[in-house]
Structures are given as structure tokens and as C-alpha cells.
C-alpha positions in Angstrom: 91.5 99.2 104.9 89.3 101.9 105.9 91.6 102.6 108.9 94.6 103.4 105.7 91.9 105.4 104.2 91.1 107.3 107.3 95.0 108.0 108.4 95.6 109.9 104.7 92.8 111.7 105.0 93.7 112.9 109.3 96.8 113.9 107.7 95.7 115.5 104.8 93.9 117.4 106.7 96.3 118.5 109.7 99.0 119.6 106.9 96.1 121.7 105.5 94.7 122.7 108.6 97.9 123.7 110.4 100.3 123.9 107.5 103.4 121.5 108.4 106.6 121.7 107.4 106.7 117.6 107.6 105.5 115.1 106.4 106.5 111.5 106.4 105.6 108.0 106.2 106.3 103.8 105.4 103.7 101.6 103.7 104.6 97.8 104.2 102.2 94.6 102.4 102.3 90.9 103.5 101.5 88.6 101.7 101.8 85.3 103.9 101.2 82.3 102.3 101.2 78.7 103.9 98.6 75.8 104.7 95.8 75.7 107.4 95.6 72.3 110.1 92.9 71.3 107.5 94.6 71.5 104.5 93.9 75.2 104.1 95.1 77.9 102.0 95.9 80.3 103.0 97.2 83.5 101.6 95.9 86.9 104.4 97.2 90.5 102.8 98.7 92.7 105.7 99.0 96.0 105.0 100.4 98.5 107.8 101.3 102.3 106.8 102.4 104.3 109.5 102.0 108.4 109.3 103.9 111.4 110.6 102.9 114.9 110.7 105.2 117.4 112.3 105.7 121.8 112.3 108.1 123.6 114.7 106.4 126.6 116.8 108.2 128.9 118.3 107.5 127.8 121.7 108.3 123.5 120.5 106.8 121.0 118.5 103.7 119.6 117.6 103.4 116.3 115.2 100.4 114.1 114.9 101.3 110.4 114.6 98.8 107.2 113.1 99.6 103.5 112.7 96.9 100.9 111.6 96.9 98.3 109.7 94.5 96.0 108.2 94.0 92.5 106.3 91.7 90.3 103.5 92.0 86.7 102.8 93.0 86.2 99.6 92.0 82.1 99.8 90.7 80.2 102.8 89.8 82.2 106.3 92.6 82.7 108.2 90.8 84.0 111.3 86.8 84.6 112.1 86.5 87.0 110.2 87.8 87.3 106.7 88.7 91.1 106.3 89.6 93.4 109.7 92.0 96.6 111.3 93.0 98.3 113.5 94.0 101.8 114.7 97.4 101.3 116.1 98.6 104.4 117.7 97.2 108.1 116.7 97.7 110.9 118.6 98.6 114.2 118.7 101.7 115.6 120.5 103.6 118.5 122.2 106.9 119.4 122.7 108.0 122.0 125.1 111.6 123.2 124.3 111.9 123.7 127.7 112.1 121.1 130.9 111.5 118.3 128.5 107.8 118.8 129.0 105.6 116.1 126.8 102.1 116.0 126.3 100.0 113.3 124.0 96.5 112.9 123.4 94.5 109.9 121.7 95.7 106.6 120.9 99.1 105.7 122.5 101.5 103.3 124.3 102.5 104.2 127.6 105.4 103.2 129.5 106.8 104.1 132.4 107.5 102.0 135.1 104.8 99.6 135.5 102.7 100.4 133.1 103.2 99.1 129.2 99.4 99.6 128.5 97.9 101.5 125.0 94.9 103.6 126.1 92.6 106.4 124.3 93.5 109.6 126.2 96.0 111.7 127.8 99.2 111.3 129.2 102.3 114.0 129.7 105.9 114.1 131.2 108.3 116.9 132.1 111.4 117.1 134.0 111.3 119.4 137.5 114.0 120.7 140.0 116.4 119.1 141.5 117.2 115.9 139.3 113.2 114.6 139.4 111.0 113.7 136.5 107.4 113.6 137.0 104.7 111.8 134.6 101.2 110.8 134.4 98.5 109.2 132.5 94.7 108.9 132.0 92.0 108.0 129.7 90.2 104.3 128.5 92.3 101.1 128.2 92.0 99.4 125.2 91.9 95.7 125.5 92.5 92.8 122.7 89.8 90.4 123.6 87.3 90.9 121.0 84.6 89.1 123.8 85.6 91.6 126.8 84.0 94.9 127.9 86.6 98.0 127.6 86.4 99.8 131.0 85.6 103.5 131.5 88.8 104.7 132.7 93.2 103.6 133.4 95.6 106.5 134.9 99.0 106.1 136.9 102.1 108.0 137.1 106.4 108.0 137.6 108.3 109.6 139.6 111.7 109.6 139.7 114.8 111.2 140.4 118.5 110.9 138.6 122.2 112.3 138.2 122.8 111.1 134.9 126.0 109.5 135.5 125.1 107.1 138.6 121.7 106.2 138.6 118.3 106.8 138.2 115.6 105.5 140.5 111.5 105.6 139.7 108.6 104.6 141.5 105.4 104.3 139.2 101.8 102.9 140.1 98.4 102.4 138.2 94.7 101.7 137.8 93.0 100.0 135.7 88.8 100.2 136.1 88.6 97.1 132.9 85.2 96.3 134.3 84.2 95.6 138.0 86.3 91.8 138.2 88.8 92.7 136.3 90.5 95.8 138.7 94.1 96.0 138.2 96.2 98.1 141.1 100.1 98.1 140.9 103.2 99.7 142.0 106.9 98.7 141.2 110.2 100.9 141.4 112.7 101.2 138.7 116.3 101.9 139.2 119.5 101.7 137.0 123.5 102.5 138.4 126.4 103.1 137.4 128.5 103.2 140.3 131.5 102.9 138.4 132.4 103.0 134.9 132.0 99.4 133.9 129.7 98.7 135.8 125.9 98.7 135.1 123.1 97.1 137.2 119.4 97.5 136.2 116.0 96.3 137.7 112.6 96.6 138.5 110.2 95.0 141.5 106.6 94.9 140.6 103.6 94.1 143.7 100.1 94.1 143.0 98.4 95.3 146.1 94.9 93.5 145.2 96.6 89.9 145.6 98.6 91.6 148.1 101.6 90.4 146.7 105.1 91.0 144.3 104.2 90.2 141.4 107.7 90.0 139.3 111.6 90.8 140.7 113.8 91.0 137.5 117.5 92.4 137.8 120.7 92.5 135.7 124.1 92.8 136.2 127.3 93.8 133.7 130.5 94.4 133.8 133.4 95.4 131.1 135.9 95.5 132.6 137.6 96.3 128.5 136.1 96.5 125.0 136.5 93.3 124.1 135.4 91.6 127.5 131.7 91.8 129.4 130.1 89.6 131.9 126.6 89.9 132.8 124.4 87.7 135.9 120.2 88.1 136.0 118.0 87.2 138.8 114.0 86.6 138.6 111.5 85.5 140.1 108.3 85.5 139.3 104.5 85.0 141.0 102.5 83.6 138.6 98.8 84.4 140.9 99.7 87.9 141.4 101.0 88.4 138.0 98.3 87.4 136.3 95.8 88.0 138.9 93.9 90.0 136.3 93.9 89.9 132.9 91.6 90.6 129.6 93.4 88.3 127.4 92.1 84.3 127.6 95.3 83.2 126.4 97.4 85.3 129.8 94.8 83.2 132.1 96.2 80.7 134.4 92.6 79.3 133.4 94.1 77.6 130.1 96.3 75.2 131.7 99.6 76.5 130.9 100.4 78.1 134.3 99.0 76.3 136.7 97.5 78.0 140.0 100.3 78.2 142.2 103.0 78.3 140.2 106.3 80.5 141.4 109.8 80.2 138.8 113.1 81.7 139.8 115.7 82.1 137.1 119.1 82.8 137.3 121.7 83.3 135.1 124.5 84.1 133.7 126.7 85.2 130.6 130.2 85.8 129.1 130.8 88.0 126.1 134.4 88.0 123.8 135.4 89.9 121.1 138.7 88.0 119.8 139.1 90.3 116.7 137.0 93.2 115.2 135.5 90.6 112.9 135.1 87.2 115.8 133.1 87.0 118.4 132.4 83.7 121.0 130.1 84.0 124.2 128.8 81.4 126.4 125.5 81.5 128.9 124.0 79.5 131.5 120.5 79.8 133.0 119.0 77.6 136.2 115.2 77.4 136.4 113.3 75.9 139.0 109.4 75.9 138.7 107.7 74.8 142.1 105.3 72.8 140.3 106.5 72.0 136.8 110.6 71.4 137.7 114.0 72.2 137.2 116.1 72.8 134.0 119.1 74.2 133.2 119.5 75.7 130.3 123.0 76.4 128.9 125.2 76.6 125.3 128.1 79.1 123.4 127.5 81.3 120.5 130.0 81.8 118.1 129.8 84.5 115.4 132.1 86.2 112.4 130.8 89.4 110.5 133.4 91.7 107.7 132.2 94.7 106.6 132.3 93.7 103.4 128.9 92.7 104.8 128.8 89.2 105.5 127.6 88.0 109.2 127.5 84.4 110.0 127.4 82.4 113.0 127.0 78.7 115.2 125.6 78.3 118.4 124.4 75.0 120.4 122.4 74.7 123.5 120.8 72.5 125.7 118.3 72.2 127.5 118.0 69.4 130.9 115.0 69.9 132.4 111.8 67.4 134.2 110.5 66.2 131.2 110.1 65.1 127.9 110.3 67.7 125.9 112.6 69.8 128.1 115.8 67.6 127.5 117.1 68.5 124.4 120.2 69.7 122.1 119.3 72.6 120.1 121.7 73.7 117.4 121.3 76.4 114.7 124.0 77.7 112.0 123.1 80.8 109.9 124.9 83.3 107.5 124.2 86.5 105.5 125.4 88.6 103.3 125.0 91.7 101.4 126.0 92.4 98.2 124.9 95.8 97.7 121.0 96.6 97.5 121.4 92.6 97.5 120.9 91.2 100.7 120.1 87.5 101.2 120.1 85.0 104.3 120.0 81.5 105.8 119.0 79.8 108.9 119.2 76.1 110.4 118.0 75.4 113.3 118.0 72.4 115.1 116.5 70.4 118.0 117.6 67.1 119.1 115.1 65.3 122.0 116.3 62.9 124.1 113.1 60.6 123.4 110.5 61.1 121.3 107.5 63.5 121.6 104.6 62.6 119.6 106.9 59.5 117.7 109.7 62.0 116.6 113.2 62.7 118.4 113.9 65.1 115.5 112.8 68.5 114.4 114.2 71.8 112.2 113.4 74.8 110.0 115.1 75.8 107.1 115.4 79.7 106.5 115.5 81.1 103.3 115.3 85.0 102.8 116.1 87.6 100.0 115.5 91.6 99.6 116.6 94.0 96.8 116.3 98.2 97.9 115.2 98.5 94.1 115.3 102.4 95.3 116.1 104.3 98.7 112.5 104.1 99.6 111.6 101.3 97.8 112.6 97.7 99.2 110.6 93.8 98.1 111.7 91.1 100.5 110.6 87.8 100.5 110.9 85.1 102.9 110.5 80.7 102.4 110.3 78.5 105.8 110.4 74.4 105.6 109.3 73.7 109.3 109.4 69.4 110.6 108.3 69.9 114.3 106.7 66.8 116.3 102.9 68.6 115.5 103.7 68.6 112.0 105.2 66.3 109.6 105.8 69.1 107.1 104.8 72.7 106.8 106.5 75.4 104.4 105.9 78.9 104.9 106.3 81.7 102.5 105.9 85.7 102.2 106.6 88.2 100.3 106.4 92.0 102.4 106.9 95.0 100.0 108.1 98.3 102.0 108.1 101.8 100.5 109.3 105.1 102.2 107.7 108.5 101.9 108.2 112.1 102.6 107.2 116.1 102.1 108.6 118.7 103.3 111.3 120.2 105.9 112.3 116.5 107.1 110.4 114.3 104.9 112.4 112.2 102.3 
């Protein structure tokens, strides 16, 4: 909860010192309820707080964005510590009225080409002449591994050229000096092509200059000949040794045995979607996976959905997985429905997996989820979820969740 108090203090300080014209935010309180593997009674209580304060100046806009979370265990301990919290982001931003110029300073998410990073530092981007756009960032990486020593420096950038109606092509690079044994150097290219009205092509390729190999190629194309018909195709190739060459989270390490060293994956697939009426839509999809070590698999199926202007949404789907192992040979079924009654909404979701051969003595696993929400006011909502799960690893598992969301604001933009 210290994060929440600090965030409130900083926003109030900004409001008083900079005469902010608006303050807005939302608070989400979540109580989770479940039984642990060793019969523990787990009741972790989470609080998420997001705050924004902004002021418009003659030359642009200045804003402060803050977000944090805290957790306390009301029952048995769910993690190593009974209390925990973190500042997810907290940065000061300036946006100019010309050239889409923006500069952010503080803890922030940077998404620029090969970089999808959380840093404590500085980032800026701006439009240049002749259709070019440039972005750069520098700071200290924020890692999630508790016993990992943060590095001193991460930096990178992206340069792109666009003709808005037809294409955007960008090149990007980053260097992360998280530690002497976990340096990252990555470069990449990303693109969006729109050669004619009905065709879109997008994708990216990422290169690891330390391991001297391509990490990933991922490309998607879609064709929409009419408003009701859509075709898509995708191709992806991942070299896991290069992709996870240096990581700061042990769950992503190749030493954990989930992905074997030397593994490479190809995935090719496509889908067809058709809106039969304004209320009825159907789709079919197919994906073929090839792994050098784990073997091959085919995943295919169809989905149908129905919706009305009165707030009803429902659907049913069937998919088949044909893989090289028992865990990857199954039929998958799903049925769901949701209905809104004024301020009240309810939903049911049934998900079933029928294995060809038993996994841990069980051939069928399923989950049944129910949810309900009520909008007490335009700014205050209460919701609850209840999930029953029978899996290959648990005989019976019951999970519950209660969530309270409150939005608030004052000033010119706040509500």
C-alpha cells in the first residue's frame, strides 16, 4: 500500500504546484479466493491505482502518469512475502503542438520496434521531414527477477519512413547492459504494407547480434474482398537459442527444461471469417507447427458467434489438436454466453478438452466459469467471478474473485 500512498501524494503535489487543469484515475480492488496445492486457504487482496494529471500550455500539454499495485494476504501466504507492491509506471510527459514531438521522463514502457521494455529513464520521439519519424530512449532497465542485479544502462531507438496510405517501414535497435553475463544486442525491421484497399501485410524480423542469429520472423497478411468476408494468413519462425540468449527472468531460461536447447519452430496458418448477417458470424482456422525436437502438430477448428443489439452475445467453437505427444492430441470444445440487463451483466463460459489418451489417469478435463457485474453508478462497478476446474493436474479446483472498480476525476477533463 506504500505505492498507493506515494502515488496519491505525487499527484496532489503536481496539482497544487503546476495548476493542473484535470486529474483523473481509477482504483481497482480485487479479492481472490482459492485453495492451494497443500490445502492452504489463499485470500490475496490486490489494489491497483492509476492516476493522471494534465495541464495544457500554449506550446503543448504536460501530464503526469502514475500506476502502482499492492498485495496483502488475508489468509495463508500466497507468495514469499505476505505484503508486496510495485510502481508499474510513473513518468512526466510533454507533448508539443507540432511534429508529434513527445518526451517522457521516469518509469515507463517503451515500445519501439524490437524494444518492448520497462525502463527508468528518458524517451522521445518526433516526426521529421519527408515522412520520416525518429524515436530514442535511454535509462536503466527494470527487471522482475527479485535476486537479479539491475543493470546501469539500456538504450536504443527506431527510425521509420511512412506514406500513410500505403506503407510504414522501420528499423530499430537496442542494447541492454543488464549485467556482464546478460548483455542484449538486438536489431530489427518492422513493416506495414497496404498496396491496395483490400490488402494489409504486417510483420517483423528480429536479429541477435551477440549470438549472430535471427531470433524471430513473424508476418501476417489479410485480404478483405467485402465487408463481410475476410481471409488471413500468417508465417512465423522462432530460433529459441537466439530468442532467449540472455534473459533476466528464470522462467524464460532454456535451462528450465520447458524448451530444449537447439529448438526451432515454424508456424504457418490461415483463417476465413464470414459475417452471415449483422448478428451471426462464422470462422475457420488452421495452424501447422513444426518443431525440430518436440515434433509437429496441427491445430484447426471452427467458431460461430451470435450477437444482438439488446446486449446478448453467445458462441460455440470446436478445435482439434493433432500433435506428437499425448498432451497434444485432443478435441477442444467451448460454449459461452453473455447478456446485459441495463446496469447488470452476466456471463457463462464452458471449456472442455477431451484427450485421445489419459493424462495422469484422466481423459477429460473442463472448466466452468460464471461472472456477474453491476454498475452501481457511472463511476462505480462491482463484479464477481466463480470458476470450477477439473484438470489433468487437479481433481477439483474452485476459484473465486470479487472486484470493485471506481473511476474519479476533477478539473476540465476529469469526470
